[in-house]
C-alpha positions as CSV (number, residue, x, y, z in Angstrom):
1,M,69.8,-28.1,10.8
2,L,70.1,-25.0,12.8
3,E,73.6,-24.5,11.4
4,N,72.2,-24.6,7.9
5,L,69.7,-21.9,8.6
6,Q,72.4,-19.6,10.0
7,S,74.6,-20.0,6.9
8,I,72.0,-18.6,4.5
9,N,73.3,-15.5,2.8
10,V,71.3,-12.4,3.6
11,F,70.8,-9.8,0.8
12,A,71.4,-6.4,2.4
13,P,71.4,-3.8,-0.3
14,S,72.9,-0.4,0.4
15,I,71.0,2.8,0.0
16,S,72.7,3.5,-3.4
17,E,71.7,0.1,-4.7
18,I,68.1,0.7,-3.6
19,V,68.0,4.0,-5.3
20,I,69.6,2.6,-8.5
21,N,67.1,-0.3,-8.6
22,I,64.2,2.0,-8.2
23,L,65.4,4.4,-10.9
24,V,66.1,1.5,-13.3
25,S,62.6,0.2,-12.6
26,L,61.1,3.7,-13.1
27,M,62.9,4.3,-16.4
28,C,61.9,0.9,-17.8
29,S,58.3,1.3,-16.7
30,F,58.1,4.8,-18.4
31,F,59.4,3.1,-21.5
32,I,56.7,0.4,-21.2
33,T,53.9,3.0,-20.7
34,F,55.2,5.0,-23.7
35,I,54.9,1.9,-25.9
36,Y,51.4,1.3,-24.4
37,R,50.2,4.8,-25.1
38,V,51.5,4.8,-28.7
39,S,50.2,1.3,-29.6
40,Y,46.9,1.2,-27.7
41,K,43.9,0.7,-30.1
42,G,41.2,-0.5,-27.6
43,P,37.8,1.0,-26.7
44,G,38.7,2.9,-23.6
45,Y,42.1,4.4,-22.9
46,S,42.7,4.8,-19.1
47,D,45.3,7.0,-17.6
48,S,44.9,5.2,-14.3
49,F,45.9,1.9,-16.0
50,V,49.1,3.6,-17.3
51,N,49.9,4.9,-13.9
52,S,49.2,1.5,-12.3
53,I,51.8,-0.1,-14.6
54,I,54.4,2.3,-13.3
55,F,53.5,1.8,-9.7
56,L,53.3,-2.0,-10.2
57,S,56.9,-2.0,-11.5
58,L,58.1,0.1,-8.6
59,I,56.3,-1.9,-5.9
60,T,57.5,-5.2,-7.4
61,T,61.1,-3.9,-7.2
62,L,60.6,-3.0,-3.6
63,V,59.0,-6.3,-2.7
64,I,61.8,-8.3,-4.4
65,M,64.4,-6.3,-2.5
66,V,62.6,-7.0,0.8
67,I,62.3,-10.7,0.1
68,G,65.9,-11.0,-1.0
69,N,66.8,-14.7,-0.8
70,N,64.7,-15.5,2.3
71,L,62.3,-18.3,1.6
72,A,60.2,-17.7,4.7
73,R,59.6,-14.1,3.7
74,A,58.6,-15.2,0.2
75,F,56.0,-17.7,1.5
76,G,54.7,-15.2,4.1
77,L,54.3,-12.5,1.4
78,V,52.5,-15.0,-0.9
79,G,50.1,-15.9,1.9
80,A,49.4,-12.3,2.7
81,M,48.8,-11.3,-0.9
82,S,46.5,-14.3,-1.5
83,I,44.0,-12.6,0.8
84,I,43.6,-9.7,-1.7
85,R,41.0,-10.2,-4.3
86,F,41.1,-7.9,-7.3
87,R,37.7,-7.2,-8.8
88,T,38.7,-5.2,-11.8
89,A,38.0,-7.0,-15.0
90,I,40.6,-6.6,-17.7
91,K,38.9,-5.7,-20.9
92,E,41.8,-6.3,-23.4
93,T,44.0,-9.3,-23.4
94,L,46.9,-7.0,-24.4
95,D,46.5,-5.2,-21.1
96,I,47.4,-8.4,-19.3
97,V,50.6,-8.6,-21.3
98,Y,51.5,-5.1,-20.2
99,I,50.8,-6.0,-16.5
100,F,53.1,-9.0,-16.7
101,F,55.7,-6.9,-18.5
102,G,55.5,-4.4,-15.7
103,L,55.9,-7.2,-13.1
104,A,58.9,-8.7,-15.0
105,I,60.6,-5.3,-15.1
106,G,60.1,-4.9,-11.4
107,M,61.5,-8.3,-10.7
108,A,64.5,-7.8,-13.1
109,A,65.4,-4.4,-11.6
């Protein structure tokens, strides 16, 4: 069993790959926020929500690069993140769609 654990491929991105991934995530999240700003029709537009979509994409990109293909890191991160409790209520259901879209962009980048 120990031999199997040692044969796991480790994802070690270079500095250029890290920068490219972050830039791709940043450009895509800017596109998402542009669409959100143009199409938003809800009661209270929030600039902080738009900024959080950008940061969410970038942070997701970094987290996915840290995890790589290591299952132990993934479970450890899920356990650590399960402690956090978000108390902000989402007013519009479309906002949740943009949150998931930002997460998907971060994972894809």
